[in-house]
TORKOLMI-387077 format. One record per residue (C-alpha): residue number from 1; residue in one letter; x, y, z. Coordinates in steps of 0.1 Angstrom, whole numbers, plus 5000, padded with zeros to 4 digits. Example, Ala and Ser with C-alpha at 12.3 -4.5 7.8 and 13.67 -1.06 7.14 Angstrom:
! TORKOLMI-387077
{k = 1, r = a, X = 5123, Y = 4955, Z = 5078}
{k = 2, r = s, X = 5137, Y = 4989, Z = 5071}
! end
This chain:
! TORKOLMI-387077
{k = 1, r = m, X = 1310, Y = 0539, Z = 9200}
{k = 2, r = q, X = 1336, Y = 0566, Z = 9204}
{k = 3, r = v, X = 1350, Y = 0572, Z = 9239}
{k = 4, r = a, X = 1350, Y = 0609, Z = 9232}
{k = 5, r = l, X = 1312, Y = 0609, Z = 9235}
{k = 6, r = h, X = 1315, Y = 0601, Z = 9271}
{k = 7, r = d, X = 1340, Y = 0628, Z = 9280}
{k = 8, r = p, X = 1331, Y = 0638, Z = 9316}
{k = 9, r = a, X = 1335, Y = 0675, Z = 9308}
{k = 10, r = r, X = 1311, Y = 0672, Z = 9279}
{k = 11, r = v, X = 1286, Y = 0653, Z = 9300}
{k = 12, r = l, X = 1287, Y = 0680, Z = 9327}
{k = 13, r = r, X = 1281, Y = 0708, Z = 9300}
{k = 14, r = e, X = 1251, Y = 0688, Z = 9287}
{k = 15, r = v, X = 1237, Y = 0684, Z = 9322}
{k = 16, r = e, X = 1241, Y = 0722, Z = 9328}
{k = 17, r = a, X = 1224, Y = 0730, Z = 9295}
{k = 18, r = k, X = 1195, Y = 0708, Z = 9303}
{k = 19, r = r, X = 1191, Y = 0724, Z = 9338}
{k = 20, r = r, X = 1190, Y = 0758, Z = 9321}
{k = 21, r = i, X = 1163, Y = 0745, Z = 9297}
{k = 22, r = l, X = 1143, Y = 0731, Z = 9327}
{k = 23, r = s, X = 1146, Y = 0764, Z = 9346}
{k = 24, r = r, X = 1133, Y = 0784, Z = 9317}
{k = 25, r = h, X = 1102, Y = 0761, Z = 9315}
{k = 26, r = a, X = 1094, Y = 0763, Z = 9352}
{k = 27, r = r, X = 1063, Y = 0784, Z = 9347}
{k = 28, r = a, X = 1052, Y = 0766, Z = 9315}
{k = 29, r = p, X = 1023, Y = 0741, Z = 9315}
{k = 30, r = w, X = 1040, Y = 0708, Z = 9325}
{k = 31, r = p, X = 1052, Y = 0690, Z = 9305}
{k = 32, r = c, X = 1055, Y = 0711, Z = 9274}
{k = 33, r = h, X = 1065, Y = 0696, Z = 9241}
{k = 34, r = d, X = 1101, Y = 0707, Z = 9244}
{k = 35, r = l, X = 1105, Y = 0689, Z = 9277}
{k = 36, r = r, X = 1088, Y = 0658, Z = 9263}
{k = 37, r = d, X = 1113, Y = 0658, Z = 9235}
{k = 38, r = l, X = 1142, Y = 0661, Z = 9260}
{k = 39, r = a, X = 1128, Y = 0631, Z = 9279}
{k = 40, r = s, X = 1120, Y = 0610, Z = 9250}
{k = 41, r = p, X = 1154, Y = 0590, Z = 9250}
{k = 42, r = y, X = 1145, Y = 0577, Z = 9284}
{k = 43, r = t, X = 1110, Y = 0563, Z = 9277}
{k = 44, r = a, X = 1122, Y = 0527, Z = 9278}
{k = 45, r = h, X = 1137, Y = 0531, Z = 9313}
{k = 46, r = p, X = 1116, Y = 0513, Z = 9340}
{k = 47, r = d, X = 1114, Y = 0544, Z = 9362}
{k = 48, r = f, X = 1100, Y = 0566, Z = 9333}
{k = 49, r = p, X = 1065, Y = 0577, Z = 9343}
{k = 50, r = a, X = 1036, Y = 0564, Z = 9322}
{k = 51, r = r, X = 1015, Y = 0591, Z = 9305}
{k = 52, r = a, X = 0981, Y = 0596, Z = 9319}
! end
């Protein structure tokens, strides 16, 4: 894996972009398909909520 993928400045830009996406979806039915797609890489994490 390339070290450049973990550049702190790039990570901060990605976090900010995801925060903007979340803020645009604040009034949408939760969770919409877009937010489920953004969360999908984290489904194996033990703190990921189970779907009801």
